[in-house]
Residue, then its C-alpha position, 0 to 999 in steps of 0.5 A: m522549478p529549475e531543470t535538472l540534468f542527470r549527466n552520465v547515468r545508466l538507466l534501469d532497462l529490463q529489456a537491455h543486456g545486463g538490465m541497464s542502458a549504456p551511459c546517457d543523460l536525462l533531463v528533468r523539466n516541470g516535474r517530468i522526464a523531458a529528454i534522454g540521450a547525449l544532451g550536452d550543456i543545458p543552460g541554467a540546469t542543475i547538474v547531477e553527476g551520475r558517474g555511471d550509477l543507475l537511475m531508476p524509477g522511484l518505488v511505489n508503495g501500492h498498499f499502506h495504512s498510515s493510521v498505525t505507523h506509531m504501533k510498529g512492533r506492538l502486536p505479535s503475529l496474529p490471524l488478521e481477525v484477531f489482529m484487527l481486534y486490537e488494531c483498530p477498535e472504534l474506541e473513543v480512547l484512541r481518537p488522535t489529535p491532529r498533531e498525532a495524525y500528522l506525526r504518525t504519517m510523517l514517520a511513514c514518509i521519512e522512512m519511505l523517502k529515505t529508502g527510495t519509495t517516491s509514491v504511496q497509496d494510503d487506505c487510511f482508516f480512522v479510529p473511531e471515525p473520520e473528521p475533517a481535521i484528521i484527514d487534513a493532518v494526514a494529507q498535510a504530512y504528505l504535502d510537507s514531506g514531498i512524497r507523491a500520494r493518494l489518500a482514501l478514507d477506509q471506513p466500514e459502514v455496517p455493524e461489526l456482526d455483519k462483517l464476519p461469520f459465526l460471531r452472533e452465536l459465539l458472543p454472550p448477549e452482553l458482548r453482542a449488543p455493542l457489536e450490533l450497533p450501526s457504525p458511528c459514521p453512516a454513509e451520508r457522513l462518509l460521502e460528505l467527508y469525501d467531498h471534503l477530501i476531494t475539494r480540499w486536497h485532490g490535485a494539490a501540490e501540482g497534482r502530487i496529492k490526490a484522493a482515492v476511495s475505499c470500501s474497506a472491504p465489500q462485506r464492511v459496507t452496504p451495497g448502496y454506499f459501495a455503488a456511491l463510492d464507485a460513482l465517485s471513483r468513476k467521476h474523478d478517475l480515482p483508484f478504488y481500494a477494496h480488501m478481498l479474500e485475504t484470509k480463509l475466513q473471508r472465503v467462508y463468509g462468502e460460502d455462509c453469508l453471500g450464498g456461496r459467492s466469493l467477495v470477488r464475484y459478489t463485487a462483480d455481480l454488483g457491477l463494481l469490479s473494474e480497472r479502477m479497483n485495487v484488489i488488496h491481497a487476493i490470497w483465497v481466490d479460485d480460478a473463476d475469481l482470477d478470471l473476473l480480475a482478468e476480464t475487468g482489468a482490476s489490479v491486485a495489490h500483493n503485501p507478501i510480508s503482511n501475508l506472512r506476518l498474519g498467516s494469511g497465506i500465499m497469493r497466486w503469483r504465477d496464475m495472476q501473471d499468466r492471466g495478465i492481471p496487473i500486480c503492485l506491491g505493498v507494505d500494508e502497515a507498520i504493525a503488519d510488517d514493522a518496517i515501511n521499506m519496499w526493498s524488503v517487500m520485493k525480496t520477500a515477493a521474489l522468495i515466498h512464491t517458491l513455496d507455491r509450486p515445485r516448477y522452478e521456472s515459474w517462480p518470480a523473475p527479478g524483472e517482474v518483481l521490479r515491474a510490480a514495484t514501479e510500473g504496477g504501482g503506477r497503473a494502480m494509482r492511475e498515473p500515466g507513465l509513473g514507474t517508468l523512465a519514458a519521456g513525459a513520465p513523472a520524474d520520480l526517480n532513485l539514483v543508486n550508487l553502483r559501487a556500493l556493497p550490494f552491487v560489488p561485484l556486479n553480477d546481475l543488476p535486476r537480481q541484486l536490486v531485488h535480492c541485495e539492496l535495502g535502500q542503503s545505497l541511494r544517492l538521492t531520491m526525486v519526486a515530481g522533479e524535486i530532490v527530496a532526499e540526498g546522502g541519507r538526509l531528507c531535504r524538506v523536513d527536520e527528521a531529528a526534530l520530528l522523531e524527537e516529538a514523535a517519541e515523546v507524543f506516542g510514548a505518552k500515548r502507550e497507556a491509552m493503547d494499553r487500555a484499549d487492549a484491555q477493553v477488546a480483550r474480552y472479545l478474544p475468546a469469541y474471535r478465537a473461536m470464530y477463527d478456529r471454526a473457519s480454519a477447520r472448514d474445507v473450502g476446496m483450496r489451500r493457500r497455507l502450508d498446514 
């Protein structure tokens, strides 16, 4: 790989006056930042003339589900438990072909790379079950696009009725029976599939593609499988993804089904809460939960647009920051955001927490938000240096045109990055030392051909998705009653404005 010299750039520096450095040069060698300073001529290096523009770390999408990128805009805003009824029913009619899995993942890669997201953590779920060919198709899309990715298998392992409160009594017998069946993919098979993922893909593309593990959520797996995943995580130093306390109903589940323990406490009691874990959402947490997260060093993946779209509530940003709990930012998924753009996630994170408390000094600062979208994501991914501009860090970079509209006039760089930019001012994006997007065009793939194919393939899939909606609609009254019952419960906290 040739060396690349960024000449006459300003580096994002949140400690410096104005949020950026004086003009300097930055050298990329072997996929990493090799040197910073007045570097002069570097024989053989490819020169990128910075013209005084901003060089900043690439953005990290700290939580994502690629499985439903083709469904953006399909569902209305619904509470999570009702939303999931339509999002991921384990129905044969929804089984994708490998090409469909490749295309839906590539759609996400196109949107991310064109808007400066250079890394993603894909907590990928598989309907009706994972299989090697589909895992391979997802990973191949990440490899082909040039993005940096962590890929996990988000697959529940227990029957549906064991994951949720109240449903057994709310469902008539004829509807209850199918939800009492075990998962089509038991723990033994899931561990075989993880062996395939890790053996085939972990470390591919010189470490750009790596594995992660996922239990989906603690209440969706048995303790034995939960522990087996933790052992894999520890053995290979993999991030461990776990949705916890996204909704009030999940808080109620802990009260009724876990002997009054929250999902965070339950995980800690199993000895599985660690610095490798990405606790996803963490909205309905109490002080004891936050103390456990801080004590163990677990990261929290904050998905503010998804939380709004599904009415889940407002996360305790300031309380987490005050305890030193690492935070990363995520899109969640295309149908819980309807875009895969980390700039809009940053802006929403900066704004939604103004509703959390009246003391405005405690509202998120632009620098905190930028760190969460860069350094925080790198920490969650367990990639040393990712999201920074330090010598030796991965060369995942965005060159931002400071003469573009969001920055004219330039009043406060961090604030304008968070509040004004949407990814339209990028001159180029680099991943692992390779320029993967430049001038609004991707360098590795034929975007137009992929979009044309995806439109045709998923247009033909619409009838199957409509049939799936009709199949699950019969469960809607019980799920709505479950949601209403949980909503009426006093759990000693409010994370919504109702």
